[in-house]
C-alpha positions as CSV (number, residue, x, y, z in Angstrom):
1,M,-32.7,15.9,5.1
2,R,-31.1,14.6,1.7
3,H,-32.1,11.9,-0.4
4,G,-31.2,10.9,-3.9
5,G,-28.8,12.8,-6.2
6,G,-27.7,16.5,-5.5
7,K,-24.5,18.8,-5.0
8,R,-23.7,20.2,-1.4
9,T,-21.1,23.0,-1.0
10,Y,-19.9,23.4,2.3
11,A,-18.6,27.0,4.1
12,D,-15.2,25.9,3.8
13,G,-15.0,25.1,-0.1
14,R,-15.7,21.3,0.1
15,V,-18.0,20.2,-2.4
16,Y,-20.0,17.1,-2.8
17,V,-21.7,15.8,-6.0
18,G,-23.6,12.6,-5.5
19,N,-26.1,10.4,-3.9
20,W,-27.5,10.9,-0.3
21,K,-29.4,8.6,2.1
22,E,-30.9,9.6,5.0
23,D,-28.8,12.8,5.0
24,K,-25.6,10.9,4.7
25,K,-23.5,10.3,1.4
26,H,-24.6,6.7,0.2
27,G,-24.0,5.2,-3.4
28,F,-21.7,7.0,-5.9
29,G,-20.5,10.1,-5.3
30,K,-17.4,12.7,-6.0
31,Y,-16.1,15.0,-2.8
32,T,-13.5,17.9,-3.7
33,Y,-11.5,19.4,-1.0
34,P,-10.6,23.1,-1.4
35,D,-6.5,21.9,-1.5
36,G,-7.1,19.8,-4.8
37,K,-8.0,16.4,-2.8
38,V,-10.3,14.3,-4.7
39,Y,-12.7,11.5,-3.7
40,E,-14.4,9.9,-6.3
41,G,-16.2,6.5,-5.8
42,H,-18.6,4.7,-3.6
43,W,-20.2,5.7,0.1
44,E,-22.4,4.2,2.6
45,D,-23.5,5.7,5.7
46,G,-21.3,8.8,4.9
47,K,-18.2,7.1,5.3
48,R,-15.7,6.2,1.9
49,H,-17.0,2.2,1.4
50,G,-16.8,-0.1,-1.8
51,N,-14.7,1.2,-4.8
52,G,-13.3,4.4,-5.1
53,K,-10.3,6.7,-6.2
54,Y,-8.4,9.1,-4.2
55,T,-6.3,11.8,-5.5
56,G,-4.3,13.3,-2.6
57,A,-3.2,17.0,-2.7
58,E,0.7,16.1,-2.9
59,G,0.1,13.8,-5.9
60,A,-0.4,10.7,-4.2
61,V,-3.3,8.1,-6.1
62,Y,-5.0,5.2,-4.3
63,E,-7.3,3.3,-6.6
64,G,-8.9,0.5,-4.8
65,N,-11.7,-0.9,-2.0
66,W,-12.3,1.0,0.9
67,K,-14.1,0.1,4.1
68,D,-15.1,2.7,6.7
69,D,-12.8,5.3,5.4
70,K,-10.2,3.6,5.3
71,Y,-8.1,1.7,2.6
72,H,-9.3,-1.8,3.0
73,G,-9.2,-5.2,0.3
74,W,-7.4,-4.6,-3.0
75,G,-5.7,-1.8,-3.9
76,K,-3.0,0.0,-5.6
77,M,-1.5,3.2,-4.4
78,T,0.9,5.4,-6.4
79,Y,2.9,7.6,-4.1
80,A,4.2,11.3,-5.0
81,D,8.0,10.0,-4.5
82,G,7.6,7.5,-7.6
83,R,6.6,4.1,-5.3
84,V,3.9,1.7,-6.8
85,Y,2.1,-0.5,-4.1
86,E,-0.4,-3.1,-5.1
87,G,-2.0,-5.6,-2.8
88,N,-4.0,-6.0,0.1
89,W,-4.8,-3.3,2.7
90,K,-6.5,-3.4,6.1
91,N,-7.9,-0.6,7.9
92,G,-5.6,1.6,5.9
93,K,-2.5,-0.4,6.4
94,L,-0.8,-2.5,4.2
95,Q,-1.5,-6.4,5.0
96,G,-1.3,-9.6,3.6
97,W,0.4,-10.0,0.0
98,G,1.6,-7.2,-1.8
99,K,4.3,-5.7,-4.5
100,Q,5.8,-2.7,-3.9
101,T,8.0,-0.9,-6.8
102,C,10.3,1.6,-5.2
103,A,11.4,4.7,-6.9
104,N,14.9,3.3,-7.5
105,G,13.8,0.3,-9.1
106,A,13.9,-2.2,-6.3
107,V,10.9,-4.6,-6.4
108,Y,9.6,-6.6,-3.2
109,E,6.7,-9.1,-3.5
110,G,5.6,-10.8,-0.4
111,N,4.0,-10.3,3.0
112,Y,3.2,-7.1,4.6
113,E,1.7,-6.3,8.3
114,D,1.1,-3.3,9.9
115,N,2.8,-1.9,6.5
116,Y,5.9,-4.0,6.9
117,W,7.7,-6.3,5.1
118,Y,6.8,-9.2,7.3
119,G,6.9,-13.1,7.2
120,W,8.1,-14.5,3.4
121,G,9.2,-12.2,1.0
122,K,11.4,-11.7,-2.1
123,M,13.4,-8.1,-2.6
124,T,15.1,-7.8,-6.0
125,Y,17.5,-4.9,-5.2
126,A,18.1,-2.2,-8.2
127,D,22.2,-3.4,-7.4
128,G,21.1,-6.7,-9.1
129,R,21.0,-8.5,-5.8
130,I,17.9,-10.7,-4.7
131,Y,17.0,-11.7,-1.2
132,V,14.4,-14.6,-0.5
133,G,13.1,-15.4,2.6
134,S,11.9,-14.5,6.1
135,W,11.1,-10.4,7.2
136,K,10.1,-8.7,10.2
137,N,9.1,-5.0,10.7
138,G,10.6,-4.6,7.2
139,K,14.1,-5.9,8.1
140,K,15.6,-9.4,6.9
141,H,14.6,-11.8,9.8
142,G,14.9,-15.5,9.8
143,K,16.2,-17.9,7.5
144,G,17.0,-16.5,3.6
145,K,19.1,-16.9,0.7
146,M,20.8,-13.6,-0.8
147,T,22.3,-13.7,-4.2
148,Y,24.7,-11.4,-5.0
149,A,25.4,-9.3,-8.6
150,D,28.9,-11.2,-8.6
151,G,27.5,-14.9,-8.3
152,R,28.2,-15.3,-4.8
153,I,25.3,-16.8,-2.6
154,Y,24.7,-16.6,1.2
155,V,22.1,-19.0,2.8
156,G,21.4,-18.8,6.3
157,N,19.9,-16.8,9.2
158,W,19.4,-13.0,9.3
159,K,18.7,-10.9,12.3
160,N,17.8,-7.0,12.0
161,D,19.1,-7.3,8.0
162,K,22.3,-8.5,9.3
163,K,23.7,-11.8,8.9
164,K,24.1,-14.0,12.0
165,R,27.6,-14.8,12.2
166,G,28.8,-18.6,12.1
167,K,24.7,-19.4,11.4
168,G,25.1,-19.5,7.3
169,K,27.4,-20.4,4.5
170,T,28.6,-18.3,1.6
171,Y,28.6,-20.2,-1.8
172,V,30.6,-19.1,-5.0
173,R,29.5,-19.9,-8.2
């Protein structure tokens, strides 16, 4: 049984350098995959658990908390396409409060549920529009206010990203 510090090289090219407890990765360690992926951080009972950094083969980087091999708690993900998310995770999904900056410059700040914008949130679009209000499954849904770059303001209800006819007002500054 492995116990204490050490290195293990697997037949498929994976390499683990770090601490062991009762033959399981436990404590701090670095795990390198043959395709270039790397996890460096804490382990518990053979699973990523605690604080750690994961770099994916495609270039995405996650830095933050883990629980039972999943992103869990506070963390920051920089995606290969340029998006950046910083906020709460639960069982590997975006959950709770977070901020996402999109590759095109748009920024969403607010609540997430199961990887979707959900509940209250604010989206500042790259073209200057600003929406503050309710979201459901990643779409404007419920009460909200859209301020357009030309100064117009719409206050009212939304459903699946569209204004509900007769359920709001447009104002011009």
